[in-house]
C-alpha positions in Angstrom: 17.5 -6.7 -8.3 16.1 -5.4 -5.1 13.9 -7.1 -2.5 10.2 -6.4 -2.1 9.5 -6.4 1.6 5.8 -7.2 2.5 4.8 -3.8 1.4 4.2 -2.3 -2.0 5.3 1.1 -0.8 8.9 0.1 0.0 11.7 -1.3 -2.2 15.4 -1.8 -1.4 18.5 -2.9 -3.2 20.2 -6.1 -2.0 23.6 -4.5 -2.4 24.3 -1.3 -0.7 26.8 1.3 -1.9 27.5 5.0 -1.8 26.6 5.9 -5.4 22.8 5.2 -5.1 20.2 5.3 -2.4 19.7 1.9 -0.7 16.0 2.0 -1.4 12.8 3.9 -1.8 9.8 4.5 0.4 6.4 5.9 -0.5 4.7 6.9 2.7 0.9 7.3 2.8 0.9 10.8 4.2 3.3 13.6 5.4 3.1 12.9 9.1 6.5 11.4 10.0 5.4 10.5 13.6 2.6 8.3 12.1 4.4 6.9 9.0 7.8 6.1 10.7 6.1 3.6 13.0 4.6 1.8 10.0 7.9 1.8 8.3 9.6 0.2 11.3 6.9 -2.5 11.3 8.0 -3.8 7.9 11.8 -3.1 8.1 13.5 -6.5 7.9 15.2 -7.5 11.2 18.0 -9.1 9.1 19.0 -5.6 7.9 19.8 -4.4 11.4 18.1 -2.5 14.1 17.5 1.2 13.4 18.9 3.5 16.1 18.2 6.9 14.6 16.6 8.5 11.6 17.5 11.7 9.7 14.9 13.2 7.5 14.5 15.9 4.9 12.1 18.5 6.5 10.2 19.5 3.3 8.9 15.9 3.0 7.0 16.1 6.3 4.4 18.2 7.9 5.7 17.5 11.4 9.3 17.5 12.6 9.5 15.3 15.7 12.7 14.9 17.8 11.7 11.3 18.5 9.0 8.9 17.3 7.2 5.9 18.9 7.9 2.8 16.9 6.9 -0.7 17.8 8.3 -1.4 21.3 10.4 1.8 21.7 11.2 5.4 20.9 13.6 6.4 18.2 15.4 9.7 18.0 14.9 11.6 14.8 16.6 14.7 13.4 17.0 16.9 10.4 19.1 19.7 8.8 17.1 22.8 8.2 18.3 23.3 4.6 18.1 19.7 3.6 15.8 19.1 0.6 17.3 15.9 -0.6 14.0 13.9 -0.1 16.0 11.3 1.7 15.6 9.4 4.9 18.9 8.2 6.4 18.7 5.3 8.8 21.6 4.9 11.3 21.8 1.3 12.4 23.1 0.0 15.7 26.2 -1.6 14.0 27.2 1.9 12.8 26.2 1.5 9.2 23.7 3.7 7.4 21.0 3.2 4.8 19.8 6.0 2.6 16.2 5.9 1.2 14.6 8.2 -1.3 11.2 9.4 -0.1 8.5 9.5 -2.8 5.9 12.2 -2.0 2.6 10.7 -0.7 0.6 12.6 -3.3 2.5 11.0 -6.2 0.1 9.3 -8.6 0.0 5.5 -8.0 1.3 4.7 -11.5 4.3 7.1 -11.1 5.2 5.8 -7.6 5.0 2.2 -8.7 7.3 2.9 -11.6 9.9 4.5 -9.3 9.6 1.5 -6.9 9.8 -1.0 -9.7 12.9 0.8 -11.1 14.6 0.4 -7.7 13.7 -3.3 -7.5 15.2 -3.8 -11.0 18.0 -1.4 -10.9 21.5 -2.8 -10.3 24.5 -0.8 -11.4 22.6 1.6 -13.5 23.1 5.2 -12.4 20.2 7.3 -13.7 20.6 11.1 -14.2 18.3 11.9 -11.3 20.4 9.8 -8.9 23.6 11.3 -10.1 22.3 14.8 -9.5 21.2 13.8 -6.0 24.7 12.5 -5.2 26.2 15.9 -6.0 24.1 17.6 -3.4 25.7 18.2 0.0 25.3 15.2 2.4 24.3 15.4 6.0 27.8 14.7 7.2 28.9 18.0 5.7 26.3 20.3 7.2 25.7 21.6 10.7 22.6 19.6 11.5 21.4 18.1 14.7 20.0 14.8 16.0 
């Protein structure tokens, strides 16, 4: 069962692993420079401080190299061919969190179903998650930060 963090557009799993994304985020629009600041505002401090963010370019209308978040600037980056619809958060302690990004134009009912599935999903590996895991990860491509 995942934790719901003060925002109906974000859900995360309490136990992190490599087989599934650590959570799901449903941004309000496709402007990363705007939405990332809002995301940082509700990211729980107990989960660790986010140092960098890697994003999937097709999800966003802008592709900034850094973004203003509450109190600081955070470097961002992407891989040109990445269409995984994921956001990877690199934390100061060296760990990473992977979030699936739900398209902003997704109907409310569908987005809530996805978020609820993440909140209630424990060891279940759905076919869509398995297919995403077979895609090439950022660590295996020549991207940039």
